[in-house]
C-alpha positions in Angstrom: -11.5 -34.5 12.9 -13.2 -34.7 9.6 -12.5 -38.0 7.9 -13.5 -36.5 4.5 -10.9 -36.3 2.0 -11.8 -34.4 -1.1 -11.6 -36.3 -4.4 -8.6 -36.0 -6.7 -9.4 -33.2 -9.3 -8.8 -34.1 -12.9 -5.2 -34.0 -14.1 -4.2 -30.8 -15.9 -2.1 -30.8 -19.0 -1.5 -26.9 -18.9 1.3 -25.2 -17.2 0.3 -23.5 -14.1 2.2 -21.7 -11.2 1.8 -22.7 -7.6 3.7 -21.0 -4.8 3.8 -22.6 -1.1 4.6 -20.4 1.7 5.7 -22.6 4.7 6.5 -21.8 8.1 9.8 -23.1 9.5 8.2 -23.2 13.1 7.2 -26.9 14.0 9.4 -28.0 11.0 8.9 -31.7 11.4 5.0 -31.2 10.9 5.3 -28.5 8.3 7.9 -30.4 6.3 5.2 -33.3 6.1 2.5 -30.7 4.8 5.0 -29.4 2.2 6.2 -32.9 1.0 2.5 -34.1 0.6 1.5 -30.8 -1.0 4.3 -30.6 -3.6 3.9 -34.3 -4.5 0.2 -34.0 -5.1 0.7 -30.9 -7.3 3.3 -32.5 -9.3 1.1 -35.6 -9.7 -2.0 -33.7 -10.7 -0.3 -31.0 -12.9 3.1 -32.4 -14.0 3.9 -29.5 -16.3 3.3 -26.8 -13.7 6.0 -24.8 -11.6 6.0 -25.4 -7.9 7.9 -22.8 -5.8 8.4 -23.1 -2.1 9.3 -20.1 0.2 10.0 -20.8 3.8 9.5 -18.1 6.6 10.3 -18.2 10.2 6.8 -18.7 11.7 3.0 -18.5 10.8 2.9 -14.8 11.7 5.2 -14.1 8.7 3.3 -16.1 6.1 0.9 -13.3 5.2 3.5 -10.8 4.2 5.1 -13.3 1.8 1.8 -14.2 0.4 0.9 -10.6 0.0 4.1 -9.9 -1.9 3.6 -13.0 -4.3 -0.1 -12.0 -5.0 0.8 -8.3 -5.5 3.5 -9.3 -8.1 1.2 -11.8 -9.8 3.9 -14.6 -9.3 1.5 -17.5 -9.0 -1.9 -18.6 -10.1 -2.5 -20.0 -6.4 -0.8 -19.5 -3.2 -0.6 -22.3 -0.6 -0.1 -21.3 3.1 1.3 -24.1 5.2 2.1 -24.0 9.0 1.5 -25.7 12.2 0.3 -23.7 15.3 0.1 -25.9 18.4 -2.1 -24.7 21.3 -0.2 -23.9 24.5 -1.3 -22.7 27.9 -1.8 -19.0 26.7 -4.0 -17.4 24.1 -1.2 -16.8 21.8 -2.0 -19.8 19.5 -5.6 -18.8 19.1 -4.8 -15.1 18.5 -2.1 -16.1 16.0 -4.6 -18.4 14.1 -7.1 -15.5 13.9 -4.6 -13.0 12.5 -3.3 -15.3 9.9 -6.7 -16.4 8.9 -7.9 -13.0 8.4 -5.0 -11.7 6.7 -4.8 -14.6 4.1 -8.6 -14.1 3.3 -8.1 -10.3 2.8 -5.1 -10.9 0.4 -7.0 -13.4 -1.6 -9.9 -10.9 -1.9 -7.8 -7.9 -2.6 -5.6 -9.5 -5.4 -8.2 -12.1 -6.9 -5.6 -15.0 -6.3 -6.6 -18.2 -4.6 -4.9 -18.4 -1.3 -5.2 -21.7 0.3 -5.2 -21.6 3.9 -3.6 -24.7 5.3 -2.1 -23.2 8.5 -3.2 -25.7 11.0 -4.3 -24.6 14.4 -4.1 -27.7 16.6 -4.6 -28.8 20.1 -1.4 -31.1 20.5 1.3 -33.0 18.7 -1.0 -36.0 18.1 -3.3 -34.0 16.0 -0.2 -32.5 14.2 1.1 -36.0 13.4 -2.3 -37.2 12.0 -2.9 -34.1 9.8 0.7 -33.4 8.7 2.7 -36.7 8.4 0.0 -39.3 7.7 -1.2 -40.5 4.4 -4.8 -41.1 5.2 -5.8 -37.5 6.0 -2.9 -35.0 5.1 -3.8 -31.3 5.0 -1.0 -30.8 2.5 -2.6 -33.1 0.0 -5.9 -31.4 0.6 -4.4 -28.0 0.1 -2.9 -29.1 -3.3 -6.2 -30.4 -4.5 -7.9 -27.1 -3.4 -5.3 -25.1 -5.3 -5.8 -27.0 -8.3 -9.6 -27.0 -8.3 -9.5 -23.1 -7.8 -7.2 -22.6 -10.6 -9.2 -24.7 -12.9 -12.4 -23.0 -11.8 -11.0 -19.5 -12.1 -9.3 -20.2 -15.6 -12.8 -21.3 -16.7 -14.7 -18.4 -15.2 -12.1 -15.9 -16.6 -11.8 -17.1 -20.1 
């Protein structure tokens, strides 16, 4: 596991719109990602709006992300979920489909889609990445979303 945690971006005083799309499957881990993500967004961009939508599982994340992107409802969309490997190839296939779909949506609609749907080997990895404070992928996703909105606002102005 990478121990690198991206530095905190500069605080933003402009109002931005962030949308989190989170899976309900493996809820105890995903809830940790959502909590860390939304806390970091509110700390870094206190005037911004943060909306959270929940979907049944990781497979359903892209359709909601696409709808938000299509309707231009957010300046960045953060996809949060946890896929834990089992005895079949289902987790790997699910992770690949979600990854490809999220990238396609970002490119098609020109909105940052932060992919923080975690494909993990076991619950120990999920605890480390989703519930801990040292390396939390929800915190990292919030920072990436803010960095991307800052960069795109600069490029597009």
